[in-house]
Backbone as CSV, one residue per row, in Angstrom:
resi,resn,N_x,N_y,N_z,CA_x,CA_y,CA_z,C_x,C_y,C_z
1,GLY,-26.624,118.378,53.504,-27.561,117.879,54.728,-27.272,118.761,55.809
2,LEU,-26.061,117.990,56.461,-25.252,118.286,57.933,-25.351,120.123,57.609
3,ILE,-24.664,120.580,56.801,-24.715,122.286,56.613,-26.059,122.658,56.715
4,LYS,-27.218,122.101,56.318,-28.472,122.651,56.436,-29.029,122.543,57.931
5,LYS,-28.685,121.469,58.168,-28.705,120.992,59.692,-28.719,122.002,60.446
6,TYR,-27.101,122.325,60.702,-26.705,123.581,61.233,-26.888,124.577,61.552
7,CYS,-27.207,125.121,60.193,-27.690,126.622,60.071,-29.216,126.564,60.281
8,GLU,-30.125,125.501,60.492,-31.467,125.871,60.662,-31.676,125.999,62.497
9,GLU,-30.542,125.199,63.024,-30.316,125.009,64.499,-29.928,126.485,64.845
10,HIS,-29.159,127.200,64.363,-28.511,128.303,64.797,-29.287,129.467,64.035
11,PHE,-30.285,129.032,63.192,-31.044,130.612,62.698,-29.976,131.569,61.543
12,ILE,-29.204,130.664,61.337,-28.021,131.274,60.111,-28.703,131.436,58.416
13,PRO,-28.621,132.521,57.962,-29.324,132.039,56.650,-28.209,131.599,55.954
14,VAL,-28.439,130.942,54.698,-27.396,130.088,54.041,-27.404,130.104,52.722
15,GLN,-26.661,129.904,51.703,-26.619,129.731,50.303,-26.005,128.738,50.116
16,ILE,-25.804,127.595,49.461,-25.192,126.648,49.340,-25.146,126.172,47.884
17,LYS,-23.959,125.961,47.044,-23.925,125.725,45.573,-22.687,124.720,45.591
18,VAL,-23.567,123.618,44.825,-22.451,122.416,44.328,-21.770,122.610,43.107
19,TYR,-20.643,122.329,43.110,-19.575,122.196,41.555,-19.843,120.824,41.384
20,LYS,-19.392,120.747,40.122,-19.565,119.216,39.734,-18.015,119.001,39.661
21,ASN,-17.170,119.883,39.152,-15.586,119.642,39.352,-14.822,121.028,39.758
22,GLY,-13.990,121.240,40.474,-12.980,121.786,40.941,-12.805,123.390,39.958
23,ASN,-12.409,122.825,38.867,-12.124,123.653,37.950,-13.307,124.881,37.193
24,HIS,-14.309,124.230,37.400,-15.814,125.031,37.619,-15.928,126.178,38.158
25,LEU,-15.397,125.835,39.770,-15.488,127.110,40.743,-14.243,127.797,40.116
26,ILE,-13.133,127.506,39.848,-11.909,128.460,39.316,-12.666,129.746,38.376
27,ASP,-13.200,128.668,37.295,-13.386,129.381,36.180,-14.745,130.306,36.235
28,GLU,-15.601,130.333,37.162,-16.860,131.029,37.415,-16.334,132.142,38.220
29,GLN,-15.278,132.348,38.540,-14.678,133.423,39.570,-15.303,134.062,40.327
30,GLN,-16.033,132.840,41.380,-16.938,133.292,42.532,-16.478,133.137,43.708
31,PRO,-15.227,132.643,43.900,-14.911,132.227,45.522,-15.166,133.088,46.326
32,SER,-14.820,134.487,45.857,-14.584,135.387,46.775,-16.323,135.508,47.292
33,SER,-17.115,135.292,46.812,-18.719,135.258,47.584,-18.945,134.176,48.540
34,PHE,-17.860,133.265,48.550,-18.190,131.975,49.696,-17.587,132.175,51.045
35,ASP,-18.188,132.363,52.153,-17.410,132.388,53.361,-16.808,130.879,53.676
36,LEU,-16.874,129.862,53.227,-16.917,128.935,53.835,-16.767,127.564,51.973
37,ILE,-15.869,126.988,51.915,-15.447,125.881,50.885,-15.007,124.656,51.385
38,PHE,-16.228,123.631,51.085,-16.002,122.442,51.290,-14.821,121.781,50.179
39,LEU,-14.063,120.850,50.456,-13.705,120.212,48.989,-13.130,119.085,49.398
40,ASP,-13.448,117.894,48.526,-13.013,116.702,48.540,-11.364,116.550,48.260
41,ILE,-10.986,115.646,48.316,-9.097,115.628,47.987,-9.128,114.726,46.523
42,TYR,-10.345,113.643,46.397,-10.213,113.260,45.037,-11.322,113.526,44.232
43,MET,-10.942,114.204,43.068,-12.075,114.520,42.410,-11.653,114.119,40.699
44,HIS,-12.590,114.559,39.939,-12.381,113.843,38.505,-11.257,114.660,37.818
45,ASP,-11.191,116.292,38.058,-10.286,117.263,37.240,-9.104,117.514,37.794
46,ILE,-9.308,117.986,38.773,-8.221,118.309,39.849,-8.180,118.248,41.351
47,ASN,-7.427,117.672,41.908,-7.640,117.324,43.504,-7.390,118.252,44.339
48,GLY,-8.192,118.323,45.167,-8.539,119.145,46.223,-7.623,119.961,47.161
49,LEU,-6.471,119.449,47.233,-5.204,120.194,47.418,-4.750,121.181,46.300
50,ASP,-4.839,120.787,45.219,-4.070,121.772,44.180,-4.865,122.736,43.862
51,LEU,-6.290,122.508,44.082,-7.629,123.099,43.674,-7.573,124.416,45.157
52,ALA,-7.381,123.899,46.265,-6.810,124.860,47.324,-5.526,125.601,47.197
53,ARG,-4.732,125.267,46.264,-3.403,125.912,46.311,-3.759,127.051,45.101
54,LYS,-4.459,126.561,44.079,-4.801,127.906,43.208,-5.524,128.771,44.164
55,LEU,-6.857,128.450,44.660,-7.309,129.518,45.327,-6.347,130.439,46.501
56,ARG,-5.815,129.937,47.031,-4.707,130.706,47.660,-3.852,131.796,46.810
57,ASP,-3.212,131.006,45.860,-2.491,131.741,44.833,-3.037,132.900,44.406
58,GLN,-4.507,132.622,43.924,-5.035,134.110,43.703,-5.640,134.973,44.789
59,GLY,-5.159,134.766,45.907,-5.400,135.653,46.888,-6.744,135.590,47.731
60,TYR,-7.608,134.521,47.385,-8.701,134.081,48.379,-8.512,133.435,49.393
61,ASP,-9.433,134.125,50.555,-9.096,133.869,51.911,-9.917,133.055,52.675
62,ASN,-11.083,132.266,51.710,-12.243,131.726,52.185,-11.533,130.689,53.012
63,LEU,-12.353,130.378,53.905,-12.167,129.093,55.032,-12.089,127.928,54.282
64,ILE,-11.454,126.834,54.164,-11.394,125.816,53.362,-11.399,124.643,54.684
65,ILE,-12.443,123.519,54.257,-12.450,122.535,55.010,-12.283,120.968,53.936
66,PHE,-11.709,120.316,54.107,-11.532,119.246,53.417,-12.205,117.971,54.140
67,SER,-12.926,117.460,53.259,-13.895,116.304,53.627,-13.496,115.302,52.756
68,THR,-13.150,114.111,53.540,-12.541,112.989,52.398,-12.319,111.841,53.561
69,VAL,-12.488,110.599,52.473,-11.960,109.418,52.999,-10.652,109.105,53.449
70,SER,-9.544,109.948,52.921,-8.471,109.669,53.281,-7.702,110.696,54.307
71,THR,-6.905,109.905,54.685,-6.069,110.434,56.039,-4.647,111.038,55.592
72,ASP,-4.552,110.901,54.208,-2.956,110.891,53.577,-2.619,112.292,53.733
73,TYR,-3.260,113.074,53.324,-3.364,114.295,52.959,-3.224,115.703,53.793
74,ALA,-3.583,114.852,55.364,-3.992,115.811,56.302,-2.690,116.831,56.618
75,VAL,-1.557,116.364,56.782,-0.444,117.209,56.851,-0.394,118.249,55.945
76,ASN,-0.531,118.035,54.703,-0.472,118.799,53.219,-1.584,119.764,53.361
77,GLY,-2.488,119.588,54.292,-3.850,120.908,54.559,-3.109,121.894,55.027
78,TYR,-2.185,122.017,55.663,-1.619,123.006,56.528,-0.850,123.848,55.500
79,SER,-0.247,123.704,54.282,0.253,124.503,53.442,-0.493,125.212,52.859
80,VAL,-1.907,125.119,52.590,-2.695,125.813,51.752,-3.890,126.541,53.224
81,GLN,-3.673,126.414,54.075,-4.128,127.280,55.481,-5.476,126.721,55.573
82,ALA,-5.866,125.004,55.325,-6.749,124.746,55.626,-7.626,124.860,56.902
83,PHE,-8.599,125.136,57.357,-9.545,125.540,58.244,-9.657,123.685,59.401
84,ASP,-9.959,122.805,58.753,-10.237,121.679,59.274,-10.248,120.507,58.347
85,TYR,-10.362,119.288,59.041,-10.164,118.171,57.960,-10.907,117.073,58.685
86,LEU,-12.178,117.067,57.879,-13.081,116.272,58.371,-12.871,114.688,57.473
87,VAL,-12.826,113.542,58.025,-12.467,112.266,57.622,-13.902,111.932,57.559
88,LYS,-14.292,111.061,56.701,-15.436,110.426,56.204,-15.173,108.681,56.980
89,PRO,-16.402,108.523,57.382,-17.347,109.045,57.782,-17.385,109.658,59.363
90,TYR,-18.221,110.752,59.244,-18.190,111.534,60.710,-19.681,111.965,60.658
91,ASP,-19.488,112.144,62.077,-21.142,112.221,62.512,-21.222,113.718,62.972
92,TYR,-22.487,114.019,63.358,-23.242,115.419,63.310,-22.381,116.053,64.436
93,ASN,-22.160,115.520,65.524,-21.339,116.087,66.611,-20.037,116.615,66.485
94,ARG,-19.247,115.828,65.311,-17.605,116.279,64.952,-18.368,117.458,63.914
95,PHE,-19.226,117.494,63.083,-19.259,118.543,62.181,-19.634,119.363,62.874
96,HIS,-20.570,119.593,64.004,-20.888,120.724,64.748,-20.060,121.190,65.409
97,LYS,-18.998,120.622,65.768,-17.693,121.461,66.634,-17.260,122.185,65.529
98,THR,-16.732,121.746,64.244,-16.109,122.356,63.194,-16.728,123.726,62.915
99,MET,-18.306,123.739,62.561,-18.712,124.723,62.396,-19.097,125.799,63.466
100,ASP,-18.879,125.545,64.387,-18.482,126.106,65.495,-17.394,127.314,65.643
101,ARG,-16.146,126.659,65.512,-15.291,127.144,65.120,-15.218,128.092,63.666
102,CYS,-15.985,127.541,63.095,-16.036,128.144,61.908,-16.787,129.581,62.097
103,MET,-17.779,129.618,62.927,-18.522,130.681,63.156,-17.891,131.829,64.045
104,GLU,-17.019,131.335,64.846,-16.231,132.164,65.669,-14.976,132.975,64.739
105,GLU,-14.655,132.102,63.539,-13.583,132.740,62.893,-14.306,133.660,61.728
106,LEU,-15.375,133.602,61.323,-16.128,134.401,60.163,-16.302,135.528,61.231
107,ALA,-16.588,135.657,62.248,-17.456,136.680,63.137,-16.162,137.683,63.330
108,HIS,-14.446,136.461,63.592,-13.542,137.608,63.349,-13.146,138.430,62.068
109,LYS,-13.128,137.310,61.337,-13.171,138.162,59.645,-13.764,139.177,59.099
110,SER,-14.907,139.249,59.849,-15.906,140.032,59.546,-15.566,141.437,59.661
111,ARG,-14.973,141.717,60.759,-14.304,142.915,61.029,-13.485,143.772,59.853
112,TYR,-13.733,144.712,59.478,-13.357,145.605,58.915,-13.197,146.917,58.948
113,ILE,-12.185,147.563,58.032,-12.455,149.095,58.032,-13.032,149.710,56.664
114,VAL,-13.279,151.055,56.284,-13.692,151.343,55.317,-12.805,152.603,55.146
115,VAL,-12.375,152.769,53.836,-11.072,153.740,53.212,-11.903,154.459,52.238
116,LYS,-11.585,155.566,51.639,-11.754,155.964,50.590,-10.415,156.003,49.479
117,GLU,-10.580,155.169,48.255,-9.971,155.364,47.345,-10.199,155.932,46.077
118,SER,-9.593,156.962,45.536,-9.791,157.850,44.265,-11.480,158.323,44.722
119,ARG,-12.712,158.172,44.036,-13.631,158.364,44.346,-14.924,157.317,45.119
120,THR,-14.312,156.309,45.328,-15.422,155.200,45.775,-14.328,154.914,47.070
121,TYR,-15.378,154.307,48.185,-15.246,153.661,49.568,-15.229,152.253,49.371
122,VAL,-13.843,151.768,49.754,-13.346,150.744,49.699,-13.693,149.672,51.337
123,LYS,-14.144,148.701,51.372,-14.242,147.991,52.427,-13.047,146.732,52.287
124,ILE,-12.248,146.910,53.342,-11.063,145.965,53.585,-11.139,145.117,55.074
125,ARG,-11.249,143.803,55.036,-11.395,143.167,55.937,-10.069,143.403,56.767
126,LEU,-10.007,143.333,58.068,-8.831,143.514,59.077,-7.742,142.189,58.863
127,ASN,-8.315,141.099,58.353,-7.086,139.876,58.442,-6.761,139.880,57.092
128,ASN,-7.285,141.020,56.123,-6.633,140.846,54.867,-5.513,141.797,54.773
129,ILE,-5.295,142.796,56.085,-4.110,143.906,55.859,-3.016,143.148,56.316
130,ILE,-1.807,143.255,55.639,-0.723,142.597,55.766,-0.234,143.558,56.614
131,TYR,0.257,145.020,55.655,0.800,145.550,56.506,0.242,147.168,55.634
132,THR,0.851,148.250,56.367,0.433,149.641,55.754,1.712,150.398,55.787
133,ASP,2.043,151.403,54.877,2.990,152.682,55.253,2.247,153.627,54.687
134,TYR,2.989,154.587,54.478,2.513,156.108,54.166,3.643,156.529,52.731
135,HIS,2.886,157.036,51.715,3.910,157.408,50.674,2.980,158.866,50.084
136,ASN,3.785,160.120,50.048,3.152,161.167,49.547,1.777,161.604,49.692
137,HIS,1.747,161.576,50.746,-0.134,161.957,51.603,-0.671,161.078,51.233
138,TYR,-0.572,159.490,50.911,-1.029,158.353,50.654,-1.006,157.308,51.609
139,ILE,-1.975,156.834,52.374,-1.868,155.472,53.403,-1.672,154.353,52.026
140,GLN,-0.613,153.409,52.115,-1.122,152.175,51.482,-0.906,151.195,52.066
141,ILE,-2.106,150.421,51.991,-2.503,149.263,52.779,-2.496,147.906,51.843
142,HIS,-1.808,147.380,52.009,-1.164,145.787,51.775,-1.824,144.850,52.034
143,THR,-2.298,144.321,50.776,-3.318,143.203,51.053,-2.913,141.912,50.115
144,PRO,-3.445,140.586,50.229,-2.929,139.540,49.437,-3.300,139.829,48.033
145,VAL,-4.182,140.566,47.707,-4.576,140.707,46.367,-3.560,142.141,45.582
146,ARG,-3.902,142.960,46.482,-3.601,144.235,46.092,-3.152,145.293,46.912
147,VAL,-2.982,146.687,46.559,-2.281,147.725,47.123,-3.322,148.890,47.275
148,VAL,-4.096,148.899,48.240,-5.084,149.818,48.353,-4.809,151.289,48.881
149,LYS,-4.648,152.552,47.939,-3.902,153.747,48.412,-5.132,154.643,48.443
150,SER,-5.017,155.434,49.848,-6.056,156.141,50.252,-5.367,157.650,50.700
151,TYR,-6.252,158.647,49.979,-5.457,160.206,50.422,-6.353,160.762,51.844
152,MET,-4.988,160.392,52.958,-5.505,160.666,54.254,-4.325,160.744,54.854
153,SER,-4.643,161.516,56.418,-3.009,161.314,57.223,-3.081,160.372,57.897
154,PHE,-1.658,159.955,58.225,-1.271,158.715,59.027,-1.865,158.383,60.265
155,SER,-1.846,159.797,60.826,-3.080,159.838,62.440,-3.955,159.444,62.141
156,ASP,-4.955,160.251,61.251,-6.263,159.618,61.410,-6.510,158.267,60.638
157,PHE,-5.764,157.876,59.684,-5.722,156.428,59.776,-5.448,155.416,60.496
158,SER,-4.469,155.644,61.486,-4.186,154.802,62.807,-5.330,154.657,63.667
159,LYS,-5.947,155.605,63.778,-7.097,155.830,64.497,-8.139,154.636,64.377
160,LEU,-7.892,154.109,63.278,-9.235,152.862,62.533,-8.679,151.406,63.161
161,LEU,-7.234,151.538,63.192,-6.609,150.320,63.615,-6.405,149.926,65.107
162,GLU,-6.353,151.058,65.800,-6.231,151.039,67.552,-7.029,149.834,68.115
163,PRO,-8.337,150.013,67.894,-8.729,149.285,68.401,-8.645,147.657,68.574
164,TYR,-7.761,147.090,67.851,-7.675,146.128,67.767,-5.911,145.514,67.696
165,PRO,-5.827,144.588,68.556,-4.656,144.375,69.224,-3.453,143.359,67.929
166,GLN,-4.059,143.213,66.967,-3.087,142.385,65.941,-2.257,143.798,65.547
167,PHE,-2.561,145.032,65.467,-1.789,145.850,64.695,-0.883,146.324,65.574
168,LEU,0.299,146.684,65.080,1.302,147.406,65.778,2.209,148.713,65.083
169,ASN,2.061,149.445,65.375,3.197,150.744,64.782,4.826,150.287,64.740
170,CYS,5.288,149.563,63.739,6.510,149.247,64.198,7.758,149.926,63.811
171,TYR,7.324,151.031,62.874,8.275,152.115,62.372,7.384,153.252,62.082
172,ARG,8.169,154.432,61.655,7.632,155.733,61.387,6.707,155.382,60.327
173,ASN,5.235,155.763,60.321,4.077,155.723,59.721,3.809,154.543,59.109
174,CYS,4.143,153.191,59.797,4.010,151.746,59.307,3.431,151.090,60.325
175,ILE,2.514,150.296,60.151,1.961,149.754,60.949,2.032,147.869,60.220
176,VAL,2.126,146.888,60.967,2.150,145.575,60.699,1.149,144.939,61.344
177,ASN,0.621,144.273,60.987,-0.700,143.094,61.536,0.260,142.081,61.551
178,MET,0.411,141.658,63.038,1.219,140.711,63.544,0.551,139.210,63.345
179,ASP,-0.543,139.251,62.766,-1.416,137.841,62.793,-0.221,137.274,61.232
180,HIS,0.442,138.121,60.351,0.829,138.095,58.864,2.509,138.078,59.631
181,VAL,2.923,138.001,60.745,4.344,137.917,61.127,5.265,136.796,61.142
182,ALA,5.828,136.101,60.464,6.597,134.941,60.496,7.569,134.753,61.510
183,CYS,8.458,136.035,61.841,9.460,136.008,62.947,9.723,137.381,62.801
184,LEU,10.445,137.353,64.309,11.128,139.115,64.713,12.512,138.567,64.280
185,LYS,13.319,139.204,63.789,14.413,139.202,63.450,15.247,140.156,63.647
186,GLY,16.284,140.584,64.314,16.913,141.830,64.838,16.184,142.729,64.954
187,TYR,16.307,143.919,63.722,15.233,145.096,63.781,14.218,145.190,62.518
188,GLU,14.127,143.757,62.137,12.934,143.488,61.390,11.846,142.462,61.630
189,PHE,10.670,142.629,61.410,9.790,141.885,61.132,9.888,141.070,59.736
190,ILE,9.880,139.526,59.699,9.976,138.797,58.491,8.432,138.603,58.104
191,LEU,7.729,139.019,57.473,6.558,138.368,57.126,6.309,137.002,56.248
192,LYS,5.132,136.602,56.758,4.872,135.175,55.937,4.683,135.480,54.278
193,ASN,4.721,136.241,53.760,4.727,136.699,52.371,6.199,136.726,52.058
194,GLY,7.019,136.746,52.981,8.495,137.189,52.294,8.922,138.593,52.615
195,ASP,7.641,139.462,52.773,8.374,140.966,52.940,8.684,141.484,53.960
196,ILE,9.258,142.246,54.078,10.322,142.769,55.479,9.703,144.125,56.053
197,MET,9.298,144.127,57.223,9.087,145.496,58.073,10.043,145.918,59.168
198,PRO,10.827,147.075,58.860,11.749,147.638,59.935,11.119,147.830,60.972
199,ILE,11.826,148.127,62.095,11.520,148.112,63.468,12.372,149.203,63.714
200,THR,11.785,150.673,64.256,12.370,151.509,64.863,13.296,150.903,66.022
201,ARG,14.335,151.274,65.900,15.883,150.881,66.901,15.705,151.353,68.329
202,ASN,14.965,152.511,68.325,14.945,153.001,69.758,13.695,152.678,70.416
203,ARG,12.662,151.939,69.788,11.662,151.397,70.504,12.080,149.866,70.301
204,LYS,12.699,149.452,70.073,12.869,147.618,69.694,12.147,147.063,70.984
205,THR,13.014,147.485,72.109,12.526,146.212,73.266,10.888,146.917,73.685
206,ASP,10.460,147.993,73.425,9.110,147.781,73.472,8.145,147.235,72.747
207,ILE,8.623,147.315,71.084,7.918,146.673,70.041,8.100,145.096,70.349
208,LYS,9.303,144.514,70.448,9.461,143.164,71.016,8.307,142.835,71.761
209,GLN,8.473,143.681,73.044,7.361,143.096,74.085,6.312,143.259,73.567
210,LYS,5.672,144.279,72.794,4.445,143.924,72.557,4.011,143.070,71.537
211,TYR,5.140,142.872,70.625,4.891,141.287,70.179,4.567,140.269,70.659
212,ALA,5.702,139.931,71.622,5.757,138.840,72.737,4.364,138.629,73.100
213,ASP,3.681,139.657,73.542,2.524,139.937,74.539,1.350,139.253,73.660
214,TYR,1.616,139.712,72.416,0.263,139.186,71.423,0.742,137.714,70.928
215,GLU,1.576,137.424,70.914,1.656,135.763,70.452,1.365,135.434,71.674
216,PHE,1.610,135.773,72.819,1.215,134.796,74.145,-0.553,134.755,73.878
217,TYR,-1.074,136.349,73.720,-2.610,136.052,73.661,-3.242,135.265,72.648
218,ARG,-2.835,135.288,71.701,-3.006,134.504,70.444,-3.449,132.898,70.709
219,LEU,-2.252,132.573,71.467,-2.058,131.180,71.657,-3.105,130.906,72.663
220,GLU,-3.882,131.754,73.538,-4.355,131.514,74.715,-5.870,131.695,73.753
221,GLN,-6.068,132.473,73.163,-7.217,132.136,72.109,-7.513,130.792,71.446
222,GLU,-6.337,130.581,71.088,-6.228,129.203,70.138,-6.492,128.139,70.881
223,SER,-6.066,128.365,72.354,-6.466,127.212,73.443,-7.762,127.009,73.695
224,LYS,-8.441,127.907,73.583,-10.076,127.713,73.889,-10.573,127.343,73.007
225,ILE,-10.161,127.299,71.871,-10.954,126.759,70.745,-11.282,124.878,70.480
């Protein structure tokens, strides 16, 4: 009811699907079609945290909001990149603030590039690009689900990402998405998935400054929410 009310007020087309249990959502293999998933913690077959962990392990990056009577698992929600944690009972004002933030995030997530893979064109959301490298005339785009390979020059490909501040050319023919960086250590970026991206030695100072500038920019954006 709150979802419908919010979407009607903001003229947002919406399709809502309700699942009787968590495993049904997984078995139906439809999570990728949803922008937003609301989960309770206490469910009959599988608890919400375990279900969210399954979604993340399978590469799904939907926005997840826990809606539950318990505050016991709020901290654990961060381990599955939960977007928010609504404790029942909550009023419409609280829900409205969460949905406003969701709309901002979805607008960001909707940005994408299109590349040709073999004979088909593939749309890749920017936030799904972890890093890219270049091998044997192919751009390799590493995502949480798979590696997309496109036959094109690095200079042509890099122009697709130039407008977006989160992407940094850190090494020869390599671009890293700084949103996926856990830390900078020596001459390497340590990524959140455990991969390591090298840094060009003679550009270390410049790259380090650009990373620090982006971290500051990201903190400023988060403080506005």
